[in-house]
N, C-alpha and C positions, 0 to 999 in steps of 0.2 A: 676705296682704300682707307685704311685706318692708320693714324699716326699714334704711336705709343711714346709718351714722354716721361722721363725720370730724371731726378736731380740728386747730385751729391757734391761733396766738397772735400778737399784734401789740403794739408799744409803744402806750401810750395816745395818742401823737401821730398815729398812722396808723390807729387802730382804726376811726374813722369812715369813712376811705377804703375799708377793706375792706367795711364794711357797705354803702356806696354801690355798690361793685362787685357784691356779692351781690344786692342788691335791683334794680339796674338792668340787670345782664348775666346773672347765673346764674339767678335766679328766672324771668325771662321765658323763657329758653331751656328750662328744665325744664317749664314750662307747655305748651310746644309738643310735648312727647314723649308719645305715646299710652302710657298705663299709669302715668304719674306721678300720684301721689295727694296730694301736698302737701309743703311744706317748712317747716322751722323753723330759724332761726339764733339760737342762744342765746349770750349773752355774760356773762362774769363778770370784773370788774375786781379785780386784786390787785397791790399794790406796783408801780404804774406800767405794768403789762402788762394786756392784755385777752385772756382765753382765750375762744375760740369753739368751739362744738360745733354742727355742721350735721347736722340730721336730715332726711332725705328719705324719703318713702314711695312704694312702688312695688307694682305688681300682682305682679311675679315677677322672678326673676334675669334672665330674657330681656329684660324691659323696662329693667332697669338697664343692660344691655349697650348699649342704644340711646344711653345717655348716656355710659357709662364706656369702652365699647369691649369687645373680646373677653375681657379679664381684669377682671371687675368689682371685684376687690380693689385695683386700682391707683387711687389718688386722682386726681381731675381738678382741677388748680389752675392756672388761666390766668395768664399773665405779669402782668396787672394786679393780680390777687389776690396773687401772690407778692411783688410790689413793696411791698405794704402789710404783709405778715406778717414776723415775725422767725423763726418756727418753724412747721412744719406737718407732719402725718403724711403720709407717702408712700403710705398705704394707707387703705382704708375698711373698716369692719366691717359685717357684715350680720346681722340678727336677724329671725326670723319673728315677726310680731306675734301674740301669744297672746291679747291682749284689747285692745280699743279702746272706751273708754266715752265717753259724752257727758254734759255737765252736766244735772242735773235742771232742769226748768222751774220758775221761781219762782212 
């Protein structure tokens, strides 16, 4: 499995707009792609800015290309997402998942 990681940030005033964009547009699109295995959008507020880290999970680099296009290192940031962000990476990083655990049953 491959983890794809991307970062962006937004002013506190538009951070919720980015979250709405991700949950209503990006996540449903990802779920339609064969080989997509999950997504997390993490947020951290600091000094009036909200930093985002998007982590998506994929079967392989080939399945990532179904989302990102022929160069999977290029970030995919739609105009609606760009409008809410003040800064974002133009690239995504990829890591092979070396371990994936699950919580123990209570």
